[in-house]
C-alpha positions, 0 to 999 in steps of 0.5 A: 500500500505504501508503495502505491501511495508513494507518488500522487496519482495525477492521471487518475480521474474521479468518476464524478469529474467525467462529463458522461457520468451517471447523473443519478449516481452523481446526485446521490454523491452530492447528497451524501457529501453532506454526511461525509463533510460533516463527519470527516472534513474537519470543518466544525473545528475550522469554523470554531477556530478560524471563522467564528472569532472573526465575526464581531459587532464591528465585523458583521456579517462575515463574507465567505467565498466557497470555491468549488462548492459542489452540491453546496453542503459546506456553505449550508453547514457553515451558515447553520453553525453561525446562525446557532451561534447568533453570528451573521455570515454571508456565504457565496458558493461558486462552481464552474460545473453546471451539474453542481450549480443545478444541484445547489440551486435546488436546495431550499433557500437559506438566509446568508447563502447564495450559489453561482455558476462561476470560476474564481477568476470571474469574481476577480474580473468583477472586483469582488472581495470577501473576508475569507476564501475557502475550499474543501477537497478541491486542490487535489483535482487541479493541475499545477497551473490551475492550482497556481491560478486559484491561489493567485485569485484567492490572494486577490479575493480575500481581505482576511485569510484563505483556507483551502482544506484538503486531504493528506495522502497516506496508507492510513487514510486510504485504508480507513476510508475504504472501510468507513465508506462501505455504507455509502452505496449508489454513489461515487463516494467510495470509489472517488474518495479513494481516488481523491486520497491517491491524488492528494498531496503530502504536506511537504509536497503541498508546501513545495507547490505553493508560492511564497506567503502560503503555509500548510497547517495540519488540521487533523490526521487526514486533513491539511489546510493551505493557508494565506493570512494577511497581516 
């Protein structure tokens, strides 16, 4: 197993990234991401540590851009947590994939959450700015050039900080997820999740791929956050 994960599997393609993938399985995958991200992605900790302290009476509401928002579950989770804490947060989720935009657009409307079919450079062109720019499990999908462009866009769009949360490639992560994902059926969750781990970076690799000013912070045993902080 360690030998198979020694290098990033950059040529492997996740099923949900294929334009001709099964639409029913894709929708099921978007639905099941809500459970996966709530339990495994570490965003509850990131929200409490990185986002909630920024929401003050002076800084109200906190504006957040979720890049590659997919089916929209993370944006909705963050908005719910903020609402329960009596905090005001406005989250804009963007994704260039029409299928993801369609799924997110079918969610019940929620105060403080909006979705757009857009790329990060579209918002740069519009002159948009946000307090925080985030993404979840996006970095490992990108080519080196796409990663460079996303980080450059993120630096322009964020007035406060950038938090790109992603997986850490390791035999332990691969083995544990292969078992944990067994209950998720009729979707791409297990197959694509294992592909994601094979495509993901190790911390030193991610640090080497990032430009100056960025740092890799471990958020859990199986997640890392590529971070850019102003000031």
